[in-house]
MILO-350527 format. One record per residue (C-alpha): x negated, y, z negated; residue in one letter; residue number from 1. Coordinates in steps of 0.02 Angstrom, whole numbers, always signed. Each point is the difference from the previous one (the first is absolute). Layout:
REM MILO-350527
R / X / Y / Z / A / NUM
...
//
This chain:
REM MILO-350527
R / -4477 / +4251 / -7213 / M / 1
R / -55 / +155 / +97 / K / 2
R / -172 / -80 / +26 / K / 3
R / +80 / -159 / +69 / L / 4
R / +110 / +101 / +120 / L / 5
R / -153 / +98 / +57 / T / 6
R / -94 / -162 / +39 / I / 7
R / +149 / -69 / +98 / I / 8
R / +15 / +162 / +98 / A / 9
R / -184 / -6 / +44 / L / 10
R / +14 / -181 / +59 / L / 11
R / +150 / +42 / +108 / L / 12
R / -89 / +149 / +74 / A / 13
R / -151 / -108 / +41 / A / 14
R / +103 / -141 / +78 / A / 15
R / -7 / +64 / +180 / P / 16
R / -190 / +16 / -11 / D / 17
R / -14 / -173 / -76 / M / 18
R / +101 / -74 / +144 / L / 19
R / -103 / +95 / +128 / A / 20
R / -158 / -75 / -74 / Q / 21
R / +64 / -180 / +14 / T / 22
R / -123 / -100 / +101 / S / 23
R / -45 / -179 / +39 / G / 24
R / +12 / -136 / +131 / Q / 25
R / +132 / -118 / +68 / I / 26
R / -47 / -156 / +98 / N / 27
R / +129 / -62 / +125 / Y / 28
R / +8 / -160 / +101 / E / 29
R / +71 / +35 / +173 / V / 30
R / +74 / -143 / +101 / V / 31
R / +61 / +27 / +178 / R / 32
R / +69 / -120 / +130 / K / 33
R / -103 / -6 / +160 / I / 34
R / +89 / +24 / +166 / D / 35
R / -106 / -121 / +102 / Q / 36
R / +81 / +58 / +163 / S / 37
R / -94 / +165 / -22 / R / 38
R / -170 / -80 / -33 / L / 39
R / -134 / +1 / +133 / R / 40
R / -160 / -103 / -3 / F / 41
R / -153 / +4 / +111 / M / 42
R / -60 / -179 / +18 / V / 43
R / -159 / -20 / +101 / N / 44
R / +29 / +167 / +84 / G / 45
R / +184 / -30 / +46 / E / 46
R / +151 / +73 / -87 / E / 47
R / +124 / -127 / -65 / V / 48
R / +168 / +25 / -86 / K / 49
R / +135 / -107 / -78 / Q / 50
R / +50 / -142 / +117 / G / 51
R / -171 / -15 / +80 / D / 52
R / -81 / -173 / -28 / P / 53
R / -157 / +86 / -65 / N / 54
R / +96 / +104 / -129 / F / 55
R / -70 / -47 / -172 / P / 56
R / +110 / -124 / -92 / T / 57
R / -56 / +46 / -175 / D / 58
R / +65 / +180 / -3 / V / 59
R / +95 / +23 / -166 / P / 60
R / +182 / +58 / -7 / D / 61
R / -39 / +131 / -132 / T / 62
R / -145 / +111 / -48 / R / 63
R / -44 / +46 / -179 / T / 64
R / -109 / +149 / -46 / I / 65
R / -35 / +97 / -158 / G / 66
R / +45 / +182 / -24 / Q / 67
R / -87 / +105 / -132 / K / 68
R / +91 / +156 / -58 / V / 69
R / -90 / +132 / -102 / L / 70
R / +105 / +136 / -82 / F / 71
R / -53 / +159 / -90 / A / 72
R / +106 / +153 / -29 / G / 73
R / +107 / +34 / +153 / N / 74
R / -101 / -105 / +122 / L / 75
R / +1 / -185 / +44 / V / 76
R / -128 / -82 / +114 / R / 77
R / +36 / -165 / +90 / E / 78
R / -135 / -116 / +64 / N / 79
R / +38 / -168 / +80 / R / 80
R / -123 / -144 / +5 / D / 81
R / -35 / -63 / +175 / E / 82
R / +117 / +128 / +78 / E / 83
R / -32 / +13 / +188 / N / 84
R / -126 / -142 / -6 / T / 85
R / -27 / -84 / +169 / M / 86
R / -37 / -184 / +25 / K / 87
R / -117 / -81 / +126 / R / 88
R / +57 / -160 / +82 / V / 89
R / -128 / -112 / +87 / I / 90
R / +44 / -165 / +78 / Q / 91
R / -122 / -120 / +79 / E / 92
R / +65 / -114 / +138 / P / 93
R / +91 / -145 / -83 / G / 94
R / -30 / +72 / -173 / G / 95
R / +108 / +83 / -133 / M / 96
R / +16 / +191 / -3 / P / 97
R / -115 / +82 / -127 / Q / 98
R / +68 / +158 / -81 / V / 99
R / -119 / +121 / -88 / T / 100
R / +16 / +173 / -74 / N / 101
R / -62 / +130 / +126 / A / 102
R / +23 / +154 / -110 / G / 103
R / +109 / +155 / +19 / R / 104
R / +14 / +121 / +145 / P / 105
R / +36 / +141 / -124 / F / 106
R / +24 / +35 / -185 / E / 107
R / +168 / +61 / -63 / E / 108
R / +79 / +55 / -164 / Y / 109
R / +150 / +102 / -56 / A / 110
R / +25 / +132 / -134 / V / 111
R / +174 / +29 / -70 / I / 112
R / +36 / +177 / -59 / D / 113
R / +131 / -33 / -136 / I / 114
R / +43 / +182 / -29 / A / 115
R / +12 / +40 / +185 / G / 116
R / +81 / -168 / +43 / Q / 117
R / -109 / -29 / +152 / K / 118
R / -123 / -130 / +65 / V / 119
R / -172 / +48 / +62 / L / 120
R / -79 / -135 / +110 / T / 121
R / -188 / +1 / +34 / F / 122
R / -89 / -98 / +136 / V / 123
R / -190 / -2 / +19 / T / 124
R / -75 / -58 / +165 / V / 125
R / -187 / -33 / +18 / G / 126
R / -139 / -20 / -126 / K / 127
R / -121 / +115 / -90 / D / 128
R / -37 / +160 / +98 / K / 129
R / +116 / -49 / +142 / E / 130
R / +148 / -24 / -116 / A / 131
R / +152 / +111 / +27 / R / 132
R / +148 / +7 / -118 / T / 133
R / +176 / +46 / +56 / Y / 134
R / +152 / +44 / -105 / K / 135
R / +186 / -3 / +34 / T / 136
R / +137 / +56 / -119 / E / 137
R / +181 / -58 / -13 / A / 138
R / +139 / +37 / -125 / P / 139
R / +70 / -143 / -104 / I / 140
R / +179 / -25 / +59 / E / 141
R / +81 / -109 / -132 / T / 142
R / +130 / -122 / +63 / T / 143
R / +174 / +39 / -66 / A / 144
R / +134 / -119 / -63 / G / 145
R / -86 / -77 / -151 / W / 146
R / +109 / -125 / -92 / Q / 147
R / -59 / -23 / -179 / L / 148
R / +31 / -170 / -80 / T / 149
R / -1 / -58 / -180 / Q / 150
R / -140 / -124 / +35 / Q / 151
R / -163 / +29 / -92 / T / 152
R / -164 / -94 / -13 / R / 153
R / -179 / +30 / -54 / K / 154
R / -129 / +25 / +137 / I / 155
R / -184 / +25 / -42 / A / 156
R / +53 / +31 / -179 / G / 157
R / +131 / +134 / +35 / Y / 158
R / +189 / -12 / -10 / L / 159
R / +75 / +28 / +172 / C / 160
R / +176 / +27 / +65 / Q / 161
R / +57 / -67 / +168 / K / 162
R / +77 / +106 / +137 / A / 163
R / +58 / -53 / +173 / V / 164
R / -36 / +116 / +146 / V / 165
R / +41 / -21 / +185 / N / 166
R / -168 / +23 / +90 / Y / 167
R / -55 / -57 / +174 / H / 168
R / +180 / -58 / +29 / K / 169
R / -5 / -124 / -145 / E / 170
R / +22 / +3 / -190 / P / 171
R / -161 / +23 / -98 / Y / 172
R / -16 / -39 / -185 / A / 173
R / -96 / +138 / -89 / V / 174
R / -55 / -26 / -181 / W / 175
R / -59 / +158 / -89 / F / 176
R / -51 / +50 / -175 / T / 177
R / +22 / +165 / -90 / T / 178
R / -130 / -50 / -131 / E / 179
R / -135 / +79 / +109 / L / 180
R / +17 / +191 / +0 / P / 181
R / -17 / +38 / +185 / F / 182
R / +89 / -33 / +165 / R / 183
R / -70 / -123 / +128 / Y / 184
R / +39 / -145 / +116 / S / 185
R / -120 / -101 / +110 / P / 186
R / +135 / +24 / +134 / V / 187
R / +22 / +191 / +5 / P / 188
R / +177 / -7 / +71 / N / 189
R / +50 / -107 / -149 / L / 190
R / -53 / +124 / -134 / T / 191
R / +126 / +14 / -145 / P / 192
R / +58 / +165 / -71 / E / 193
R / -98 / -45 / -156 / K / 194
R / -126 / -135 / -40 / G / 195
R / -126 / -115 / +83 / V / 196
R / +43 / -146 / +114 / V / 197
R / -90 / -159 / -50 / L / 198
R / +86 / -122 / +119 / L / 199
R / +75 / +19 / +174 / V / 200
R / +81 / -152 / +82 / E / 201
R / +55 / -6 / +182 / G / 202
R / +20 / -148 / +118 / S / 203
R / -163 / +43 / +91 / K / 204
R / -105 / +84 / -135 / E / 205
R / -30 / +6 / -186 / Q / 206
R / -99 / +116 / -114 / F / 207
R / -29 / -68 / -175 / R / 208
R / -97 / +85 / -140 / A / 209
R / -117 / -127 / -81 / T / 210
R / -85 / +116 / -124 / K / 211
R / +22 / +175 / -71 / V / 212
R / -148 / +79 / -90 / S / 213
R / +12 / +168 / -86 / L / 214
R / -162 / +94 / -23 / G / 215
R / -106 / +146 / +56 / K / 216
R / -15 / +19 / +189 / V / 217
R / -123 / +124 / +72 / D / 218
R / +96 / +136 / +92 / D / 219
R / -121 / -17 / +145 / K / 220
R / +58 / -180 / +26 / A / 221
R / +174 / +59 / +51 / V / 222
R / -39 / +168 / +80 / M / 223
R / +29 / +10 / +189 / P / 224
R / -141 / +42 / +121 / D / 225
R / +18 / +188 / +26 / V / 226
R / -119 / -4 / +149 / Q / 227
R / +106 / -124 / +99 / A / 228
R / +62 / +58 / +170 / E / 229
R / +189 / +27 / +7 / N / 230
R / +89 / -96 / +138 / V / 231
R / +180 / -43 / +43 / S / 232
R / +78 / -170 / -31 / T / 233
R / -8 / -37 / +186 / E / 234
R / -184 / +50 / +9 / Q / 235
R / -38 / -112 / -150 / M / 236
R / +81 / -147 / +89 / T / 237
R / -108 / +34 / +154 / D / 238
R / -156 / +11 / -110 / I / 239
R / +36 / -169 / -80 / R / 240
R / +36 / -83 / +168 / Q / 241
R / -159 / +70 / +80 / K / 242
R / -105 / -54 / -148 / A / 243
R / +72 / -176 / +11 / M / 244
R / -29 / -8 / +188 / A / 245
R / -181 / +60 / -18 / D / 246
R / -31 / -123 / -141 / F / 247
R / +78 / -141 / +100 / H / 248
R / -114 / +41 / +147 / Q / 249
R / -155 / -1 / -110 / K / 250
R / +44 / -174 / -61 / M / 251
R / -32 / -59 / +179 / G / 252
R / +62 / -155 / +92 / P / 253
R / +30 / -153 / -104 / G / 254
R / +75 / +99 / -141 / G / 255
R / +163 / +87 / -38 / G / 256
R / +104 / +85 / -129 / G / 257
R / +165 / -17 / -92 / I / 258
//
């Protein structure tokens, strides 16, 4: 009996370390509605917007991208497929607009510090030796007023409970599981007190986990870039806008970006 109690005590003592070592990957599908009134296209060297006869007619109402989340210990790294990708639109006289992928004006990823409850955002502008990486830091300010419901469902193999939260002046449905031993949400402001959010549903956006894989993740894959230059949120916005303007200019007449 004493031996059994000793084993149980050792397991309980090791529990925090076991949780800290939890690692793996979550794949999310992100769907957002597109506000076409804010889109700008350059068609044959001229800027067109919604309402212009040359405004492309095949612009979708929503955009879907993938988000890969790696987690290890107290860090989570988010990478989004095709984030900040710009499109080139070329239209010959009398012909249909041709949209092609023009690349990205900058690379961006985020690291979530679970213990510190903060988001570190990294933006890299330029390539190779000319590349410069900037970092901005912001605390996670969780939205208050969570209303837990009795609704449950399985998402990506995990049992989730539904909560309703008022966010962006509308009710959001947030489905989270406590079967994963860490705290995370793909929408930082909608982070629960405990557990991982696997589905967020709003009228203009949705984040849905499609796969959860537990397994060893190299610590380097989630570690932030310690050599990144610290900037303010306002400076980071200016850096993004300048990078987009420079990229847009390099695309030249006859092309444009979304």
